[in-house]
C-alpha positions in Angstrom: -0.1 0.0 0.3 2.9 2.6 1.1 4.4 1.3 -2.2 1.7 2.7 -4.1 1.1 5.8 -2.4 4.5 6.8 -3.3 4.2 6.1 -6.8 1.1 8.0 -6.9 2.7 11.3 -5.5 5.6 10.7 -7.9 3.2 10.7 -10.9 1.6 14.1 -9.2 5.4 15.3 -9.5 5.9 14.7 -12.4 3.2 16.1 -13.9 3.4 19.1 -11.8 6.8 19.7 -13.3 5.8 19.0 -16.8 3.4 21.3 -16.5 5.8 24.3 -15.6 8.0 23.2 -17.9 5.4 23.4 -20.8 4.4 26.9 -19.6 8.1 28.1 -19.5 8.8 26.8 -23.0 5.7 29.1 -23.7 6.8 32.1 -22.2 10.5 31.4 -23.8 9.1 30.9 -27.1 7.2 34.0 -27.0 10.5 36.4 -26.2 12.5 34.4 -28.7 10.3 35.9 -31.7 10.6 38.7 -30.1 14.5 39.3 -30.1 14.9 37.5 -33.3 12.5 40.2 -34.6 14.5 42.9 -33.2 17.9 41.1 -34.5 16.8 41.0 -38.0 15.1 44.7 -38.2 18.8 46.3 -37.2 20.8 44.3 -39.9 20.0 46.7 -42.6 21.0 49.3 -40.8 24.4 47.3 -39.6 25.2 46.8 -43.3 24.6 50.5 -44.3 26.8 51.6 -41.6 29.5 48.9 -42.5 29.4 49.8 -45.5 30.1 53.8 -44.7 32.8 52.7 -42.6 34.6 50.9 -45.4 34.2 53.7 -47.7 35.5 56.4 -45.6 38.0 54.4 -44.1 39.5 54.5 -48.5 39.2 57.9 -48.5 41.7 58.8 -45.3 45.0 57.8 -43.9 44.6 55.1 -41.5 47.3 55.8 -39.4 45.6 59.1 -38.4 43.3 57.1 -36.7 43.8 55.6 -33.7 40.5 52.9 -33.8 42.3 51.7 -37.0 45.9 51.3 -35.8 47.3 48.4 -33.9 47.0 49.2 -30.4 50.0 49.4 -27.5 51.8 46.2 -27.8 52.5 46.3 -24.2 48.7 47.3 -22.8 46.3 44.6 -22.2 43.4 42.5 -23.7 39.8 43.7 -22.9 36.7 41.0 -22.9 33.4 41.9 -23.1 31.4 38.6 -22.5 27.8 38.5 -23.2 26.0 35.8 -21.6 22.6 35.5 -19.3 21.6 35.9 -16.0 19.3 33.1 -15.6 19.8 29.1 -16.1 17.9 26.8 -17.5 18.8 27.0 -21.2 20.6 23.7 -21.5 24.8 24.4 -22.3 24.5 27.8 -23.7 26.4 29.8 -21.4 29.0 26.4 -20.4 30.0 26.2 -24.4 30.7 29.4 -24.3 32.5 29.8 -21.3 34.7 26.8 -23.1 35.1 28.5 -26.2 36.4 31.6 -24.0 38.9 29.5 -22.4 40.0 28.0 -25.7 40.7 30.7 -27.8 42.2 33.0 -25.6 44.0 30.5 -23.8 47.5 32.1 -25.0 46.3 35.5 -23.4 48.0 36.3 -20.5 46.3 39.5 -18.8 42.7 40.2 -19.9 40.1 43.1 -18.4 36.5 41.4 -19.0 33.7 43.7 -19.0 30.5 41.5 -18.6 26.7 41.7 -19.4 25.8 38.8 -17.8 25.6 37.4 -14.2 26.7 33.9 -15.4 29.5 35.5 -17.0 30.3 37.6 -14.0 30.7 34.5 -12.4 32.7 32.8 -14.6 35.5 35.6 -14.6 35.5 35.2 -11.1 36.5 32.0 -10.9 38.7 32.2 -13.5 42.0 34.2 -14.2 40.7 37.0 -16.2 40.5 40.5 -14.1 36.6 41.8 -13.6 36.8 45.0 -14.8 32.7 46.4 -15.0 29.6 44.3 -14.6 26.6 45.5 -16.4 24.4 42.5 -15.3 22.4 44.5 -13.5 20.3 46.5 -16.1 18.4 43.8 -18.0 17.7 44.4 -21.2 21.6 44.5 -21.9 21.1 47.2 -24.7 20.8 50.3 -22.8 24.4 49.4 -21.3 26.2 49.1 -24.9 27.3 52.8 -25.2 28.4 52.7 -21.8 30.3 49.7 -22.2 32.0 51.0 -26.1 33.1 54.2 -24.1 34.8 51.8 -21.6 36.6 50.1 -24.7 36.9 53.4 -27.0 39.0 55.1 -24.1 41.0 52.0 -23.2 42.2 51.6 -26.4 43.0 54.8 -27.2 44.8 55.4 -23.8 47.0 52.6 -24.7 45.3 50.1 -21.4 44.6 47.9 -24.4 45.8 46.5 -27.2 42.8 44.2 -28.2 39.2 43.9 -27.8 37.2 40.9 -27.9 33.5 40.6 -27.8 31.9 36.7 -27.0 28.8 35.9 -27.4 26.4 33.0 -28.5 25.5 33.6 -32.3 22.2 33.2 -32.9 21.7 30.5 -36.0 18.3 29.2 -36.1 15.8 28.1 -33.3 17.4 24.7 -32.7 21.3 26.0 -33.5 23.4 28.5 -31.2 27.2 28.9 -31.7 29.8 30.8 -29.7 31.9 33.2 -31.1 34.4 35.4 -30.1 35.9 38.1 -32.4 38.1 41.0 -32.2 36.5 44.3 -32.7 39.5 46.4 -31.8 41.9 47.5 -33.4 39.2 47.8 -36.3 40.6 45.5 -39.2 38.8 46.6 -42.8 39.8 44.1 -45.9 37.6 45.1 -48.7 38.7 43.1 -52.0 38.0 44.4 -55.1 34.6 43.5 -55.9 33.4 45.5 -52.4 35.3 48.6 -53.5 33.8 48.9 -57.0 30.0 48.1 -55.3 30.2 49.8 -51.9 31.3 53.4 -52.5 28.6 55.1 -50.6 29.7 58.7 -50.6 30.5 59.0 -54.1 28.2 60.9 -55.4 28.2 63.1 -52.4 30.6 66.3 -51.4 31.2 65.2 -48.2 31.5 68.3 -45.0 33.6 68.5 -43.2 36.2 66.3 -44.6 35.8 62.2 -44.7 38.6 62.1 -42.2 36.1 63.6 -39.4 33.3 61.8 -40.5 35.1 58.6 -40.1 36.0 59.7 -36.4 32.6 60.5 -35.3 31.2 57.3 -37.2 33.7 54.8 -35.7 32.4 55.1 -32.4 28.9 54.5 -33.4 29.8 51.5 -35.7 31.8 49.8 -32.5 28.4 50.4 -30.8 26.4 48.8 -33.4 28.9 45.7 -33.7 28.1 45.3 -29.8 24.3 46.0 -29.6 23.9 43.2 -32.6 26.1 41.2 -30.6 23.5 41.3 -27.4 20.4 40.8 -30.0 22.0 37.7 -31.0 23.1 36.6 -27.2 19.4 37.4 -25.9 17.7 35.4 -29.2 20.0 32.6 -28.7 19.2 32.9 -24.6 15.1 32.4 -25.4 15.8 29.7 -28.0 18.3 27.7 -25.5 15.9 27.9 -23.2 12.6 27.1 -25.4 14.4 23.6 -26.0 15.5 23.1 -22.9 12.1 23.1 -21.6 11.0 21.2 -24.3 13.1 18.2 -23.8 12.6 19.0 -19.8 8.7 18.5 -20.7 9.0 15.4 -22.9 11.4 13.6 -20.2 8.7 14.3 -17.4 5.8 13.4 -20.0 8.2 10.0 -20.2 8.6 9.5 -16.6 4.9 10.0 -16.1 4.4 7.2 -18.4 6.6 4.9 -16.8 5.7 5.7 -13.2 1.9 5.0 -14.8 2.3 1.5 -15.5 4.1 1.1 -12.6 1.2 1.9 -10.9 -1.0 -0.3 -12.7 1.1 -3.0 -12.6 1.8 -2.7 -8.4 -1.9 -2.1 -8.0 -2.6 -5.5 -10.5 -0.6 -7.5 -8.1 -1.8 -6.0 -5.3 -5.4 -7.0 -6.3 -4.0 -10.4 -7.4 -2.5 -11.3 -4.0 -5.8 -10.4 -2.1 -8.0 -12.3 -4.5 -5.8 -14.9 -3.6 -5.7 -14.6 0.1 -9.6 -14.9 -0.1 -9.5 -17.8 -2.3 -7.0 -19.7 0.2 -8.9 -18.4 2.9 -12.3 -19.9 1.7 -10.5 -23.0 1.0 -9.4 -23.1 4.0 -13.1 -22.8 5.8 -14.4 -25.5 3.4 -11.9 -28.0 4.1 
């Protein structure tokens, strides 16, 4: 009797878990759709600012722009780590942190700027120094200008020789890939075909000069790079959480089915034993 009661309690617990994970899956799916739309809506602007930056960079002497030059060789590296504030999103953060350790293992001195409490905890546990954290303000988009200001000032002053951004790139609802790319010093390689196609300002008279425009545009270009990374990271988070909760719901349903079979078997055995006891008792009385 106690065994049957215990199985019934476990069935009820598994069913409750299934309801919770299904609700979390639906919430994550709704948020993923919004985050995906936000990332896609910003791509046309990102493409245009990229074309404008390339065109202007070809018109000036890049040695006159500190963001286009190589950084101070004696400076440190900076890492902008974009993770999540919450868990329950599968191996999303773990894969990102593993990629950071593998790809930056040769870099000795790293200052980290984190967006996401999971990333903050990771930095505290590793050799990286936590220079700034913007995890408390969520969503992270309003913090992007402050992060951009930190890395630009640090690079121009010679504190940082390289700046990397690490985030999860949103491929689709089922696939997210950890990405680590260098955003400073800026590298703008352009093929001959691109040079012919992407002359954005050929038909315009530029005032002030192309150099002054580029100096004002480069910080916005960097800010746009970070904003795009944040939007992709958010879409990846909600997508990974949706898939994790879907798997959890299916696992809870499987457990419920297995326990139901076990419960029915136990009940049948109990009924069989009771019938056998009744028959045995009746035979003993007749004898």
